[in-house]
N, C-alpha and C positions, 0 to 999 in steps of 0.2 A: 717462248715469244721473244723475237726481236725488236731493238727500240722503234724500229718503224712501225710494226704491227701495233706496238703498244701505243704508240704515238696517234695512230689512227683511231685508236680505240677510246683514249683518254680525251685526247683533244675534239673528235668527233662526238663525246656525249656531252662536253660541255658546251659545244657549238649548238647542240639540239636544245640544252636548257637555255642558253641565252634567247634562242629565237622563239623557244614556247614560252617564255616570260615576255618578249615584245609583244607579240600575237596577244597574250591574256590583259596585258595593261597597256594596250595601244593608246594614243592619246584622241580624244574625241573633241576637243576643245582647244582654244590657242592658251586657256589656264593650262589646261593638262600639258601641252606642249611645253611651254616655256619654266613654268614652276610646279609641276604635277599636282595642281589645283589645291596647292599649299595644306596638303593632308598626310606628310610623310611623317613616321613616328621620329622622334630624335635619336634613338639607338640607329635605326634602318637608316637615317641620314648621315649619322656618325660614320657607319659603314661604308656607305655610297661615297660620301666625301672623302674618306682615306683611300677607296677604290680609285677615285678621280684624281685623288693627288699622288698617289703612287704610281707613275706612269712606267714606261719601259727604262726611262733614264732612272728611277729607283729600284725596279726590280732587275735590270739587266745593267744598267751603264753605272749604279754608283760603286757598287762592290767591285767592279770593273775598273774602274777609276782609283779606287782607295789599293786594290790589288796591284797596280802599276808605279803609282805614286806615293806609296805609304802615308805618312802623316801630312803630306802637302793634299791629298785627295781628301782629307778628313772634313776640308772647306765646305765640300758638297753637303757632308752629314750633316756640319752647324748652320749652316746658312739656310737648308730648306726646313730643318726640325724648328730652328728659331723663328724663322719667318712666318711659318704657321702658327707658333704661339702669338707672334707680333698680329697676325690678321685676326686671330680668334678674340683675343682680347681687345685690341685697339679700334680695330675697324667694323667688324662683322655685326655686332648687336646694333649699332648705329646705322649701318645701310639696312638692314632688316626693317628697322624701325621706321626708314623713310618710306618703304614699301613700292619699290619700283622692281621691275622684272629684272632689269639688266645693268652693266653699267655706265653704257652709254645714255641710258633713260635718267639714270641718278644724276649724271654730269648735265645732261641738256636741259632738266628740270631746275637742278640746284644752280646753274649758273644765267638760266633764263635765257637759253640764246638756241636755235637751232646750229648755228655752225659749231657751237661746244660739241652739239650732239653728232653732228657729222663728222668732226677731228676725231670724237670718242669710238665713233663707227670704224673709222679708218684704222686707228690704232688696235682696238680688239681684232679686227680681222688680220692684220699684220702680224701680231703678236701669236692668236691662235694660230696661223697657218706656219709660222715659224715653229712653235711648240709641236703640232701635230705631225710635221714631218717627220721629227726624231722617232713620234709612235709609230709610224707607218714604216720606217726604216727596222724598228725592231721587230715589229710582225714579219718584215721579209728575211730577216738573219733567222728568226725560228723556225720559219717554214723551208728556207733553203737546205737548212741541215737536217731537218727531222723528216722533211716528206721528201728531201732530194731532189729539190725543183731549184732553179734560177731564183735567186734574189728578188728579182723584179716579178717573176710570176707569183713569189709568196707575198708580196706587197699587193697584187690585184686579189688576190683570195681573199687578205685581210679587209680590202675595200669593198668587196660585195658584201662581208658580213657585217660591217659597220654600217653599210649604206641600208642594209635591211630594218636593223633595230634601232639606228638612230633617225631613220626618216620616217618609219610607222609609228615608233613608240615614243618620240620626243622625250621629253624630261622625266614623263610617267613612266614610260618603259626604261630608261635609260638607268633611272633611279635603281629600281627593283634588279635590274641585271646588274649593276654595279654590286649591289650586295651580295648576289651570288658570284660576283667575279672576285670581291674581296675574300670571300671563303677559300676559293680555290687558289689565288695567289699567295696568301698568306701559309695557307698549307704547303704549297709546293716550295715556298721558300725555306721553311722551317724542317721538313722533312730532311732534305739532304744534309742540313746545318748541324740537326742533332744525330744522324748516321756518322757523319765524320768527326764531331766532337767525342761521340764514344770513342770512336778509332784514335783519334790524337790525343783525350785528354782524360779518357776513361769517366765522361760525364755527359748526360744528356742536355744540358745546358750552354748552348754554345758560348754566351756572354762569360761565362765562368771558365769555360776551356780556354779561351784567349790566356788568361792569368796563372792557371793551374800550374804547379810546380811539378816537373816530372822526377822521375829517378835519379836523373843527373843534375838536378838542383836548379834547372834552368825552365822557364816557361817557353810556352810555345813563340811567343813575339821575342824573347831573346835568342831563341835559336834561328829565329828567321833572321835575326840581325847579324847574327854569326856567318850564316850562308850568304846573305846578300854582300857582306865586306869582302869574303872569301872568293866571290865572283867578280870582286872589284867594284861594286856599287856602294853606295853610301848607306848607312843604316837605315832600315826599313823604317824605324820610329823616330828618325831624325827629319826635320823640316830642310828640303833642298832649295826651295826656291825664295825668293825675296818676303819678307813679312808684310811690305805695302800691299804686294799682288794677291796675296793670301787674305789680307783684311778687305781688300776690295772686292774680291769673288765673293766673299762671305757676306758684306754687307748688300751687294746685288743682288744676291740670292735669296736675302732675309725681306728686303724692300720690295724686291719684284713679288715674292709671294704675296704679299699685302695689297699687290696690285692685279693679281691674273684673274681676269673675267671669269674663267671657268670654275674657280674655285668659289669665289664670291656669291655666284648666283646660285651654289647649293643652299645658301642660307635663306633664300626666299621660299624653300619648298616645305616649311615648317608653317605652324599656326600662329606661334607666338614668339615675340623676341626673347621669353625665357626659354622656349624650345632652341630657339637659334644659339643661345650660349650652353645649352646643355648638350646638343647635338657635336658643337664644338670641342668641348670635353671628351665624349665618347672618341669623335674622330682622331684626337691627339692620342689617346690611349692605343687605338686600332694600328696606327702609324706608328708610334714607340715599338712596337712588336716587331716590325720590320726591320725599322733602323737600328735598333739597338743589335739587332741579328747580323745586319750587314757586314762590318768591320771584321767578324769573325767569319763569315763567308770569304772575303776578301784574303786573309790571311790563310785558311785554309787553301783556296786554291792556288795562291801562290806559292805555297810552301810545297804541293803536291806536283805543281808545275815544275819547279827548279829542280825538285828532288827525282823527278822521273825523266824529263827530258834532256837536258843539258849532259853532254857526255855520251849520249846514245847515238849508236849508228844509226843512219837513214834507215837502212834495211830492217834493223831491229825497232824501229819505232812502232806504238803501239796502233790499233785500227782506227782510235778515234782521230788522231794526229793526222793521218790521211784524209779522214773523209772531211775534217774542216780544212784541209788543205785544197781538196777538191771543191769546197764552196767559195775558195778564195780567202778566206779569213784568217789563215795560217800559211807563213810562205818559210822557204829554207833554200840559202842559198851557200853554197860549199865554197867558198872563198880560197881555203888551202887545198881543197881537191883529196883530203883524208878520210870522205864520207861519214865525218862525225859531225853532230850538230852542236855547235859552239855559241855560249850564250854569254855575252860579256858585254861592258859599257861599249856605247855607241848605236847610233841608229844605224838597223841595216839596210835600209831602204830611202830614198828621197821620197817621201810619203808613203802611201799604201803601195802594195807591190803591183806591178803591171803584169801580168801573166801572158806570155808568149801563146800563139795560136799554132796548131800544128797544120800538117797539110790541107787535112780534113775540118772543114767546119764544126763537126760534132767532136772533135778531139782537141787535146790540148798537149802543146811540145812537152817532152821528157827528158830529163837530163840522165847522166850515166846511172845513176843509182834510183831512176823512176820517179824523180822529184818533177813539180811542176816548173818550168823555166821561167825567170823574171827577167825583165828587161831592163828595169834600171838598177842603177849601180849603188854600191853602199856609200853612203856620205860619211864614213870615218868610223873607227874603232873595228873589232874584231868580231862585232856580233854578225852571226848568220842567220838568226832567227828573227822573224815578225809574227806576232801573235797581235790580233784585233783585241782589244781590250774588252769589247763588247760582247765576248765569247766566253769570257772568265765564268760566270755564273752557270751559263747553259753546259758548258763541257765539262763543270767541276765533278757532277757525280761519274762522268764516264773516265775522267783522271782518276779519281778515286776507286773507281771499279764498283761502284754502286749497283744494285739491279737495275734491269732495264726498266721496269717500271716507275723507277724513282727518275730517271733521265726523262722519262715522257712525261710524267708529271711536272717536271720544271719545265718544259717546254708548254704546256698548257697554262702554267703560272704566267709565264713571259707573256703568253698571247693574251692572258686576262688583264695584264698590267696595263698593257699597251693598249690595247681594243677599248677599255673601261675610259681611259683619259680620251682616246681619241675621239670617242662618241661624246664626251663634255665639252671638248673642244669645237666639235663641229656642230654642236647646238648653240655654241655660243656665235659662231659666224653664221649660222642661219638666223638666229634670233637679232642679230644685229643687221642683216639685210631686211628681213620681214617686217620686225617691231620696230627698231630704232630707224632705217634708214625710209622705209615705205611707209607705214604707218605715222610715225612719228616726226617725218621731214617732209617725202615726197608727196603722199598720199594719205593724207590723214582721215578721210572719209571711206578707206577701203573695208569691206564687209570681213567679219572673223572668218569666213571659210574661204574666201580670197586670201587672208593672211595666213592662214594654215597652211593653203598650197603654197603659196609664196615661201614660207619657212621650209618645206618640205622639198621645194624645187632648190633652194639655197643649199640645203644639208646635201643633194646630191652632187650639186655643182661642186661644193667644198670637198667632199669625199674623192673627186677624180683630182683636183687640183692637189691635195693632201699626198693622194698616191704618186703623183708625178714626181713632188718634191722628195718623196720618201725612195723613190727608185735612183734618182741623182742627188743625196744629200750633201751638205756642205761639209759635214765632220761627224765624229762619234755621236752616239745617241745623246750622253750625258752633255757634251759639248753644245750640240745643236739646242738642247733644253735650256741649258745657261744662257745663251744668247737671248732666250724667249724672257726668260726671268730679267735679263738687262735691259732690253726694251720696255717690259711693264714698270720697271723701277723707275725709269728715265720719262715715262709718260703719265701712267695712271696714279702711280702711288702720292705724287705732290699733289694732284688735281684730288685724289680723294680725301686725303689728311687735310687739306686746306679747306677742302669744302665742307667738312665736318667739324673743325675745331677754329675756323677763322669765319668771322661774320663779316669780315671786311672785303676777302676775295671774291673778286667779279669774274665775269665773263672774260673780257679783254685780256685778264690776266692769266687766268687757267688755260685760255686757247692758244698765246702765244707761249706759254710756258710748256706747254705737251709738245707744241709743234719744236720747239728749239731742243728740248730732250730727246724726242725721238728721233730727230733728224742727226743730231752730234752723235748720238750713240750707233744709229744705222750706218753712217758714214766710215766710222771708226772700224766697225765690225766688216763692212765691205772691204775696205781698203787694205787691210792686213790679209782677210782670209779669202779674198777672190781676185781683186787687183793685183796687189803686190804679197802672196803668200811668203816669198822669199823674204821679207822684211819682218815676217811674224817672228821676232826673237826680242827677248828682254832687254837687249840694248836698244832695241829702235822703238819699243812702247812710249807712248806719252806718260810721264811720271811712275814710268815702270809699271804700269796696268795693262794685263792683257786683255783681249777682246772678250774674254769671258767676264771680265770684272769692272769694264769701262761703263757699265750703267750706272755705277754709283755717281761715276762724274757726271753723265748725263743728266743723274737726278738734280745734282747741284746746279749743272746748268738751268733746269727747270724752274727750281726756286729762285735763282739769281734774276730770271727773266719776269716770272710771274709777280712776283712781290713789288717790285718798282711800279711796272704796268698797272697794278691795280690799285697802288697808292695814288697814283696820278690822274686816273678814271674814275667815272662815276661809279658809287658804292652798290652794292645789291638793293632790291626793294626793301621795303620793311617788312612785305609778306615774307620772303625768303629768309631774312635775319630772324623773324620769329620762328619760323619754322626750323632753323637751325638750332636755334636756343632749345627749342621743344624736343628735338630727336637726342639731345643731351643730357634730358633730365629721366631718371628712370620713372617706369609707369607702365601699365598694359599696354599691349600693343598685340 
């Protein structure tokens, strides 16, 4: 069977499973819709949390980043893993004991202000839309390659599926769908890693395969260092960027994790605080399986790529190369006219390639060797090859010439990762609108039936907006997600931490802190990524920190604004101070 036939079979089967689960476990009340009636078993919740957490950025983007950036890409691995530990140990049990459905719910009640709730709602929606755009982009990439459709159409297909089970099932349907999605995505991630580890290192454990010494006395990492330096790149295992930027990105990802509303809400779906801690531990175990495998996937895919493509005549390039070229995620521009693909230091194009259209709108202009022609020129160096880093995991089985069913399985895993997180984020958006904005602020007397209907309408609208952002994304999948983490670090993290551990922090301080933090971080990202992308270079960054890491400075701005204002304004009521004291005391709940 062909890759496409296998993809239709495997992806179609998984989609049928998701829809069946959504129908069986559909929400019948607002409590079902928001927190699955608080009846999810800790192991199932841990698995659902892992699926919610391991988005397209984890499945598709992280290994791609590590593959291209080497040691520098490990900041994503450290930041996301460390951040989850921080969330599970520092915040989740206390938030669960507080007993509210959502993060804006917590902030509104803790700071005794509708304004605080409203600001939190706006932050939650903004962060979630930023995050979900990366997931929809991942869906579009998978569909565009394996169903051979345009990326935009791929996003639309994903929108339709998410709309069905997120709007119908709510948290209850999403939870059990995510359990199935975790099983699919982890199996899809491990199978090619095990295959290639056996090929490279004669071991079925990818983590060991990286360091196993071969007959030539070198490990795979040492070989990759040698190949990289021979091509003119730095050693793969050496840090190339500035340490301050690496530290900033790591911190922003860690602290942003602790403020992500779609992860926090998962700890409300279990019965007790003890169950929240237990599900956090299970989730960490399930997450670690993928995160410890990602570096191996990165090294395998990069080694395969640079051993297969550079120095090959374009006319002899493998079929997968031309297929990804047709999708628009690989490009080659023959600078020297020799028909050979040269891979060397230097950016091949100014940004992503802009392909030339042919005379017929249904075709694309082709060069002398049959390659797709690009209009943007090289910005320096001898590099003729552009490879979108988001395809490294998806293309890895084809590069390694694994069976077609493995390639299709990876496609199903990528879709499971993207859709599971997208559903969780869309639920945050819908609950922010229906529960926090309407019931909590504008229409406190709204009936449960109307609230549930409002939640479903909000989820449907969110799907459409998220799809549009996914069709025209601002950056790579993992980079988009990094922006969301920075926004969460600069807005929610200080408000939540001070809300739990400071009896003096009040509404005016939290409100102004959140506004200042997210405004600073957003302005920085927009300036360098949209208004003046030509300035997005290390020499122009403030403090040497990139847009992906600026959230840590935004967090400091939040603290520096919130603390002084809380000191000079009225403290929280005695009732709230007693509540804060109570949630920090271990006990049954």
